[in-house]
C-alpha positions in Angstrom: 5.1 -1.5 10.6 8.1 -3.0 9.1 10.9 -1.0 7.4 11.6 -3.6 4.5 14.1 -1.5 2.8 15.1 2.1 2.9 12.2 4.0 1.3 9.7 1.2 1.8 7.5 0.7 4.9 5.1 -2.4 5.0 1.9 -1.8 7.0 0.2 -4.9 8.1 -3.3 -4.3 9.2 -4.9 -7.2 11.1 -8.7 -6.4 11.2 -11.6 -5.9 8.8 -11.3 -2.5 7.0 -14.6 -0.9 7.2 -16.3 2.5 8.0 -15.7 2.3 11.9 -11.9 2.0 11.6 -11.0 3.5 8.3 -10.0 6.9 9.6 -7.7 5.2 12.3 -6.2 3.1 9.4 -5.5 6.2 7.1 -4.1 8.2 10.2 -1.9 5.2 11.0 -0.7 4.9 7.4 0.4 8.5 7.3 2.0 8.3 10.8 4.1 5.3 9.8 5.4 7.3 6.8 6.2 10.4 8.9 7.9 8.3 11.7 10.2 6.3 9.1 14.0 6.8 9.4 14.0 7.3 5.7 11.8 9.1 3.3 9.2 6.6 2.1 8.7 6.1 -1.7 6.7 3.0 -1.3 4.3 2.7 1.6 2.9 -0.9 1.2 -0.3 -2.3 2.8 0.0 -5.9 3.5 -3.7 -7.0 3.1 -3.1 -10.7 4.1 -5.1 -10.2 7.5 -7.7 -7.9 6.1 -10.9 -10.1 6.5 -13.6 -7.7 5.5 -13.6 -4.7 3.2 -16.3 -2.2 2.6 -17.1 0.9 0.4 -15.7 3.2 3.0 -12.5 1.4 3.0 -12.3 1.6 -0.8 -12.9 5.3 -0.7 -10.0 5.7 2.1 -7.6 3.7 -0.1 -8.4 5.9 -3.0 -8.1 9.0 -1.0 -4.6 7.6 0.5 -3.3 6.7 -3.0 -4.3 10.1 -4.4 -2.7 11.9 -1.5 0.6 9.9 -1.8 0.5 10.4 -5.6 0.3 14.1 -5.2 3.6 13.7 -3.0 5.3 11.5 -5.4 4.9 8.4 -3.4 3.8 5.0 -4.8 1.0 3.1 -2.9 1.5 -0.7 -3.1 -0.6 -3.6 -1.9 0.4 -7.2 -0.9 -1.5 -10.4 -1.0 -4.9 -9.0 -1.6 -7.3 -12.0 -0.7 -9.1 -13.3 -3.7 -12.4 -12.4 -1.9 -11.6 -8.7 -2.1 -10.2 -8.5 -5.6 -13.6 -8.1 -7.0 -14.3 -5.4 -4.7 -11.1 -3.6 -5.5 -11.9 -4.0 -9.1 -15.4 -2.6 -8.8 -14.3 0.4 -6.8 -11.6 1.2 -9.4 -8.8 0.6 -7.0 -6.9 -1.8 -9.2 -6.9 0.7 -12.0 -6.1 3.6 -9.6 -3.2 1.8 -7.7 -2.1 0.1 -10.7 -2.0 -3.7 -11.2 1.8 -3.4 -11.2 1.7 -2.3 -7.7 -0.4 -5.2 -6.3 1.8 -8.2 -5.3 1.3 -11.8 -4.3 4.2 -11.7 -1.8 6.5 -9.4 0.2 9.4 -10.6 -1.7 7.8 -9.8 -4.9 6.9 -6.3 -3.8 10.4 -5.7 -2.4 12.1 -6.8 -5.6 9.8 -4.6 -7.6 10.7 -1.6 -5.4 14.4 -2.3 -5.8 14.1 -2.7 -9.6 12.0 0.7 -9.9 14.6 2.3 -7.6 17.5 1.1 -9.7 15.9 2.0 -12.9 15.4 5.6 -11.7 18.9 6.0 -10.1 21.0 3.8 -12.5 22.5 1.9 -9.6 21.9 -0.9 -7.0 21.4 0.0 -3.4 
């Protein structure tokens, strides 16, 4: 976990994401949010090191996104490897998460979070 900005936690998962570890992944994502020193608006998954991605992983991401959306929280993804973009598209995750919440770098994600926060609050942090 890395607290990138107040309200933003980046979760770097260094393994395949598949049926055998997807429950651990989702549980850990929720735990990181619960343990954050500030309320989390943008939990962000850095997918750089996710080397495999199956249907179970897609369902878990969809459920995580829907659970977070009910709480008014925005799920974001960083650096989704090209080999997984087709999987995300087929599973409807790009539409569900929103292409505007999928980023090519941590810097772009942090900048988007800051911009959105400023737009909603009318000031800079």
